[in-house]
N, C-alpha and C positions, 0 to 999 in steps of 0.2 A: 810215465804209464807205469813205473815205480814208486816212485810220491806215492800214487793213490792208492795202490795196494798196501804199503806199509799203513798209509791213515787208516784205511779198512778193518785191519789185523790189528790196530792199535783200540781202535775202537769196540772190538770184538773183546780182546781181554779186559777192556775197562767193563763194558757190561758183566761178563764174567765174576771179575772181581763185587761186582755191585751186586749181582746175586748173589754171592757167597758173601757178603756184608763183612766185605773186608774193611779195614783201619782206613780214617781217613786219608792218611799219611801216603797211607800206601792208593789210593788213590788218587791224590795230589801227584803225585810223582807219575801216571805214567797219562795223569792233565799235561801235565808241563812236557813232559816227552810228543802228548799227541800236536801240544802247541808249535813243539819245535817242525818236528813232521808233514804239517800244515804249513809252515811259515816254507819250507823248503818246497813244498807242494806249487804253491800261490807262486815262486821265485821262478820250476822249472817252466811254467805256461807263458807261451808268449802273449796271450790275450787275456788277460783276467779281468774281470768287472769289478771295477772299483768297491761294490758290495762284496766282493770275496776278501777285498783287502781286508779293510773294516771289520769284516764280520775276523778275521785272525788278529789286530790288533786288539776288537774287543774283548776277545778271548785271552788275549794276554793281560790287561787291563783285570779283568776277574779272578784270574787267577795269582795275577799280584796280590788283589785285595786277600783271597781265600789263605794265601800262604801268612798273611799277615795275621789276620784271626785266630789259623788254626796256634803260632807261634808264641801268642796273649796270655 
């Protein structure tokens, strides 16, 4: 349950940064942290639907692509 709370708190921080028009690099750092927390949540759950695992994997791929775009 702690993992779910961490994910929800991180989402609130990301929404706040977005509202405040934070720098893309700051948002990207928060999204990376969100991904790590989502992965921990998925691992902590004993019965995780394949869709949840696939969603986390897809988020990881998108973040990797975004990071390359920001650094280019």
